N, C-alpha and C positions, 0 to 999 in steps of 0.2 A: 568508211568514209576517213580521208587522208588525215594526217596530224599537221596541225598549224605549227606546233613546236615539238620537236623531238631532240632531247638531250642525252646522251650516253656517254657515263664514265668521265663527267666533265670536271677537272680539277682547276681551281682558282685561287691565288693569293696576291696580295697587295705588295708583299715584300718575298724576296726568296727565300725559302724555307718556312713561311708564315702562311700556310693556306687557310682559308677561311670557308670554301666551300668544296663538297665533293660530292656531285650529283651523279648518283649511279645512274638513275633513270628517271626522266620526267617528260611527260607527253600530255599534251593539250590536243584533243580532237578539233577539228574544222568546225567552226560555229558553236563551240562549247562555252560555257559559261562557268569559269572557275573562280572559287574563293581561296585566296593563298593567305595563310595566316601565321603568325609567329609573332613574339615579343620583340621589341626593340632590340637591335643589335644581333639580330638571327641571321642576318644576311639576305633579307627580303629584297632590299633594295639593290643589293650586289647582283642577285640573280637575275632581276631585271636589267641590268647593266649589260648582263651576258646575253640575255635574249635579244636586246635591241641592237647588239654590237658595239656598244661604247665600249665594253670591256672584251678581252680576248682570253681565253681561258690558257692555263699551262699545257694542258692536255685535254683530249677528250673530242666528241662530235657535238656540235649546235647546229641543228638545222631548224631554220624558222621559214615558214611560209615556203618550202620547197628548196631554199637556198642553204648550202654550206657555209656558214659565215666565216669559216677558215679560209675559205678559197678566195674570198672577196677583198679586194684591196680597201683600204680605210675609206676612200672616197665612194668605192662601190657600196660599203656599209652604210655610210651617211645617206646615199641616194635611196638604198632599198628601205631603210628605217624610214625617211621622210615621205616615201613614195607609198607603203604598205602598211605603215603602222600609225595609229593615233595614240597620243600620250595625254593623260590627265593628271598634272601635277599636284601634290598636296598644297603647295603655295600658289597654284595657277599658272605661274611663270609668263604671265601676260606682256605684252610691250607696252610699257606705260604713256610713250609717247605717240601711240597709234589708236585710232578709234575703235570703237567696239567691232563694227563691221571688217575694218582694216585687221584687226586680231584675227577675225574668223577666218576670213580669206587667205590668210599669209600660207598656209601651206600649198593652197593651190597656186599662188603666184610663184612660189618657189618651186614646186614640183609638177612638171607638165601631167604625169601620170595621174596625179591626184584630180587635176583640173579637167582631165578627159572623161572622168567617170561621173561628173555632176550630172544630176538628173534634169536640172533647167536648162534654157537656152543660153543663159549668159551667168557668169559669175556672181554678179549683182543679184540676179533673181534667186539663185542657189541659197546665199547666205541669208536673203530676206525670207526664204522658205524654210531653212532650218531654224533661224531666229524666230520666227512666227511659232514654232513647234515647241520652242523653249520658253516663250512668252517674253522675249526680248528685243522683239522687232521695234518697239516704240524707243529704244534709245541707241538703235543702230548706228548713229551718226554722231553720238556723244563720245567724249574722251573716255578711254576705259576706265581712268582713275575717278571721274565723275560718277560712276555708277555704283550701287551697293554690292557689298559682298556676295550677297547671294545671286546677284545678276552677273557678277565677275566669274562665278562658280559655273554659270550656265553660258558664258562666253567661252570658259575652257572645254566644255563639253562639245559646243559646236565646232570649235577649232579642231578638236581630236577626231571627230566623225565626218568633217565636210570631205568629198572626194571619196567617199566610201573606203576607207582603209580596211584591210582583211584582218586586221589584229589592231585591238583596242588595249590599252594597258592603263589602268587606273591605279595610282601609288598613295594610298592614304587619303583619298579625297574628302573623305568625311569626317575625318578626325576632330575637326572645330565645330561639328554642327551638332544642334539638339537633335532628339528621336524624330520628331515631324518632318523636320529638313532632310535628315538623312534619309527617310522613306521616300519622299519627294524626289532628291537626288537619284536614288536607284531607279526609280519609275522611269524617269527622264532618260538616264543612261540605258536602259534595257530597251526603251523605246526606239532611240536613234540607231544603237547596236543592231536591232532587230533590222531595222529599214536598210541599213549598210550591209546587212548578212555578216557581220564583223564577229569574230572570235573576241572573246572578252576574259581578261585576267585582271582580276580586282584584288589589290593587295590591301591587307589590314590587319591591325591587331585585336579588332572588334568583333569579337565572335558572336554577337547579337545579331550580326548582318548575316550570319552564315546561312539561315534558313532559306534566304532568297535565291540561293544558287544551286545549281543542279550537281556541282561537283566541288569538294572541299578538301583542301590538301595542306597540311602542316608542314612547314619547311623543316622543321626537325626529323620529319619522317622521310625526307628524300635528301637531307643532307648527311652523308655517310662519312663526315669528316674523320672518325677515329679510324677508318680502313685506308685512308690515305698513306702510300708508301712514299718515304722521301726518295 
């Protein structure tokens, strides 16, 4: 099975001479469910920035979904990220002046490749179908600021998976949830990722969630910063 993510000898720092990551080797198989953990400030979000192409390494190879990100222009990386990746943010990052439906449909409105992969005949039918699976179809036409926090969280999931992206990244999405809601969130996320046949990288500092995943990776185990040579 091919890799969705393959990073080799990747070095990154926000300032010259101040490297924060040296990823000697990091691979995620296509269709995998990976739990990436580490304490706050350990570089988890920086690693996600490299995977999505928002950040560029000082050296090394970062291939994501068959594309070498170093060979892509900034606009091509943006298109690759928007077309092929879904992202669930810790703070949801929903557009406050849009409705629930408009937030869900946004990736397909911007990226034609996402829209071309929907399973329904129309985008409206597709957003309704996904919303029904996540039990938010009753609030689709409400302003996103008018629905509950739990509903907003499900809107964020729906937006991340519409158009069947090949890679879904969830960055600390359960940090403010109680135990029961964390379990339900994971169930929903797994269900929609399975339907999209998407690889899932789930980032958290909460190791109590680890047992739900088939692969567990501590960022301290893959970050060989002490071996970086200036």
